[in-house]
Every structure is written in C-alpha cells, then in structure tokens.
N, C-alpha and C positions, 0 to 999 in steps of 0.2 A: 575744471573738468571733473575733478574728485568729487566735488560738491555736488556736482549734478547726478552722478553715479549714484551716489549715496542717498540723494532724493529721490531717484527714480526707483532705486531698490526698495525704500521704505514704502513707497506706493504699492510695489507690487504685493508686499508682504501685510499690508493691511489687511486685518479679518474682515470678513464679509459682515456687512451690517444685517442683523436679523431682521425680521418682519415684525413691525410693531405687534405688541400684546392685544390681544383681543379676548372677548368672553366666549370661552368652549363650552360651558354649560351655567345655567342661571336658573336656580330653585325659588328665585323669589327674593322681594325686598325684606329688609329688617322689620317685624313687627313691633316688639319691645312690648306687649300689652296682653299677650297670650299666656306664654309659659317658657320655661327654659329648662334645661337639663345640665346638671353639674358635669364637668370634665376636668375634675381633680379629686383627690382624697380615693382614688382607685375607681372611681366613675369613669366609663368608656362610652362615646357615643360616635356610632356609624351612619352615613347616610351614602344612598347610591347617586351615581353621576352617570352619564351616557354620553359618548363622545361621538360626534358625527363623522369625523374625516379624522385621519392619521394627523396626530399633533404633538405639541411638547408644551407641557404643563409648566408654565413660569411662576405659578402662586397661585394663590386663591385669597377670597373674601369671606366673611362671616361676622354675624352679629352676635354679641355678648349681652349678658347683664350682670354688673358688677355693684359691690357695695362702693356708697361714695367717697370719692378719693383714690380709689384702688387703680393700678395700672399694671395690664398685664405684661410681664417681664418675659414669659416664653410659655411655649405649648408644644407638646409633641403631635406629631402628624404621621399618618401611613395612606399608601392609597396601595389597595389591595383587590384580589380577584374575588373574595369572599368576606363576610361580616367580620371583620377584623381578623381575617384569616386567608388562608390559601397563598396563591401567586403574590409575592410582595414587588412592586413596580417602583416604591420610593417611599422614603421615612426619613425622618430628622427631628430636630428641635429648631424650630422658630423662635428667633431671637434676636436682640442688637439691631444692626442695621435693618436686618430682613423682617422685622416685625413693627407694624405702626399699630398705636391703640389710638382710636379718634373719637371722641366724645360726640355722640349724636342727640341724646335727649335724657330728660329724668321720667320715668314712667310713672302711674299712679300708686305703685307699692314701694315708691321711694327707691328704686334701684337706677343706678346710671346704666343707661343703654349705649353700648360703644361699636362701633364697626373697626374690627380687626381686618389689617392687611399684611398677607404674607408674600415675601417675593423672593426671588434669587434661586428659585428652584428650576430643576432640569429633569424632568420625569416624562419618557417617551410613552404615548398611548396610541393605541391602535383604533381605529374607526369603527363603530358599530358595535362598540363594546361597553358592558356596563362595568364600573369600579366602585368600591366603597372607598369615602374618604372618612378616616378616623382622627378624632382629636382627644387628647387625654394629658394628664399631668401637667395641668395648666397652674402657672405660678404669678400671683399678683405679689405687690411690694407688702401687703399686710397681712399675707396668707390665709385671706378669706376665700371662700367657695368662688368659683366661677361656671357661669351658667352659659351654655350654647342657645341662642336664641331660638324658640319654635315658630315656624310662620306656617306649618302644614302645607305648604307648598303654595301658598296662596300668591297668584301672581307671577309664579314660575314660567320661565321662556321670555320674560319682559316682553319688550319691542323689538327685540333681537333675534327671534327665534329660535335660541339656544336652548330650547326646553324639552329636548327628545328624551323621552323616559322620565319627565317630572309628572307629578311632584315625585321626590325621592321617597324611596323606601328607608326607612331608617329604625335602629336598635339601640338599646342602652345594654350594657352587660349585665345588669342584674335583674331586669324585669322582661327582657325582649323588645318586641315591636313596640316603637311609640310614633308620634306624629312626626312628620321630616321638620327639619331646620332651615332657615337662611344662609344661603351662601352662593357664592358664585366660582367656577374654576377659569382662571385666566391662561392665557398661553397664545401659541400660535402656530406656523407650519415649521417650526424647528430651525435649523441652522441654514435654511436655503437663503443665498444671497438675494439682496434686492437687486433690481437690473442696474441701478447706479453704480451697485458694487461689481458687478461683473465689467461695467464700461471702464470703471477707476482700474480695476486689475489689469483688463486688456491694454489699456492706454499706456500705462505704466510700464508692463512687460514690454510693449513693442518698442515704447522710447529708450528703454534699457538697452533692447539688442541693438537698436541703430547706433546708440553711443559707442558701445562695445565695437561692433564691427569697423567703425570710423578710427576707434583706437587702433585695432589689431593689423588694419590695412597699411 
C-alpha cells in the first residue's frame, strides 16, 4: 500500500513535459563564402529578429569562421530591445554542455566554417516584437579571432515561414550598419504542458485520492 501511494505521488509531482523546440525565427543558412564579422577582441555584432507569437527562447544557432583546429569554448550573448542597448530580456555566457561547435566545411579562404548551437536558455519573448541578438567575447582554444558568418539574409525564413522581419538589420560596434548574419532562434510555447502531461497528472491525482480515501475509511 505504501509503495502504491509513493508511486502515485511521484506521478502527480512529475513536471509538465514542455513543447518540443522549434524554429521561432530563421535568418537563413550558413553561407561560409561571403564575409564574417569579428565577435571577440572588443568587437560586438548585433542582429534583429522578430517573434510572431509569445514564446520562450530556448537557444539559438549561428555560423562562424574559425582558423583550422580552433574550437569555440564560449561566447557572450544577450537579447535586448535595442542595438546592444535598451531593455535586457536575457544574457549570459554559452559554454560547456550548453554550446556545441560542429565543423561544416572549409571555404576558399582556408577558414573552417562551423555551426554553433547554444541551448539551455529560458528567455520569455512577446509576439509581434523585434529584438536584437548580440554576440561578443567569443573564446577559442588558440586565442584566435572568431567571425560571425555573414549571409545578408539570403534564404531567410527558410521553408518554415519563420522569417517575419527578415532579413535582419545588423550592426557592428565600431562601424555601424552591416549586412546581416546567419542565425536561427529556437524555442517553443514555454512551460505549457503537453496534453499527455495533463492526463498523467490527472490520472495520478485521482488514483492517489482514491487510495487515501480507502485507507481513511
């Protein structure tokens, strides 16, 4: 009896399963051969993105150009209402298990073109609003420069229709307006439980109440 009560209690307390991550905004795929903008040594690059619906940003992806053998260890990010300014909605340093550096190709200039994936974020964003994603203070194992890959918004929106407001407006802190970079914003509808989670919670609660009632009677 005690084991059954404990089991049903655990079912009731299980956290709701969040909706699967999806692309909230897509500024186009990695180009690799157009240009790139330094995001370390004091250089700061910001790009706009627009969210269609109220969402929770769980991460983002972007392309880099790196010297052969370099691995991105960390990068500072922020989401603001202005160009690296205004209201701060989220910020931090992506590193460790929250950052993945995947080699994609080598371009004609001899740089490695990599896809960087950042996960583990929890940034609440309002629908119909334009934000700025800013990257800076990138660190690689060798101390070399790291470049955010430019694609000028070519292919923005992709096949998923998540391109409202694209191509992105972009800027670099030392020169001002620049062509936009490749990146996607990932997330979902926040902490709203999936239907299966509601059913699990309800069935567990009902079962627990029944067992306790029989015990008390």
